[in-house]
C-alpha positions as CSV (number, residue, x, y, z in Angstrom):
1,M,-19.4,12.2,4.7
2,T,-22.5,13.6,3.2
3,S,-24.4,11.8,6.4
4,T,-22.0,13.2,8.5
5,E,-22.5,16.1,6.7
6,A,-26.2,16.1,6.6
7,P,-26.4,15.5,10.6
8,A,-23.7,18.0,11.2
9,S,-25.7,20.7,9.4
10,A,-28.9,20.0,12.1
11,T,-26.8,19.3,14.9
12,P,-25.1,23.0,14.5
13,A,-28.1,24.8,14.4
14,T,-28.7,23.6,18.4
15,P,-25.0,23.2,19.5
16,V,-23.7,26.6,18.7
17,P,-20.3,25.7,19.9
18,Q,-20.0,22.6,18.0
19,S,-21.2,24.6,14.7
20,P,-18.1,26.8,14.5
21,P,-15.4,24.0,15.6
22,P,-17.3,21.4,13.1
23,A,-17.4,24.1,10.3
24,P,-13.9,25.2,10.5
25,A,-12.8,21.4,10.7
26,A,-14.6,20.8,7.4
27,V,-13.3,24.2,5.7
28,E,-9.6,23.6,6.8
29,P,-9.9,19.7,5.4
30,P,-10.8,20.4,2.0
31,P,-8.5,23.7,1.9
32,A,-5.7,21.7,3.2
33,A,-6.6,18.8,1.3
34,E,-6.4,20.8,-1.7
35,P,-3.2,22.6,-1.2
36,P,-1.3,18.9,-0.3
37,A,-3.0,17.4,-3.3
38,G,-1.9,20.2,-5.7
39,E,1.2,20.0,-4.3
40,P,1.6,16.4,-4.0
41,A,-0.3,16.6,-7.3
42,P,2.6,18.5,-9.2
43,Q,5.1,16.8,-7.8
44,P,4.2,12.9,-8.1
45,P,3.3,13.9,-12.0
46,S,6.3,15.7,-12.4
47,Q,8.2,12.4,-10.6
48,Q,5.7,10.3,-12.9
49,A,6.3,12.4,-15.9
50,P,9.9,11.7,-16.4
51,V,8.9,8.2,-15.1
52,Q,6.5,7.3,-17.5
53,P,8.8,9.1,-20.3
54,E,11.6,6.8,-19.2
55,P,9.4,3.8,-19.1
56,A,8.0,4.5,-22.4
57,Q,10.9,5.4,-24.1
58,P,12.5,2.2,-22.8
59,E,9.9,0.4,-24.3
60,P,10.0,1.7,-27.7
61,A,13.7,1.8,-26.9
62,Q,13.8,-1.6,-26.9
63,P,12.2,-2.9,-29.8
64,E,14.0,-0.5,-31.9
65,P,17.4,-1.5,-30.2
66,T,16.6,-4.9,-30.7
67,L,15.8,-4.7,-34.3
68,T,18.9,-2.4,-34.6
69,L,21.2,-4.7,-32.8
70,P,20.1,-7.9,-35.2
71,D,20.4,-5.6,-38.3
72,F,23.8,-4.8,-37.2
73,D,24.7,-8.4,-35.6
74,P,24.4,-10.0,-38.9
75,Q,26.0,-7.1,-41.0
76,A,28.5,-6.8,-38.5
77,G,28.9,-10.6,-38.5
78,Y,29.3,-10.5,-42.2
């Protein structure tokens, strides 16, 4: 991308028509990428956040329940 921008900068100087399109196009992608990235980012994080907490809880929950189950099992058996 950097190499494309460098040549593009030198090229726009000569081709004025191309300069405007490249400039807007370059400006649009970043902004468009930012908004989409921002929106998807919040959404994925939201989903990931709940997903991570869930898996995180299940993991610790498993060890805890596992210990509790064995504890209760012996006690219940007795």
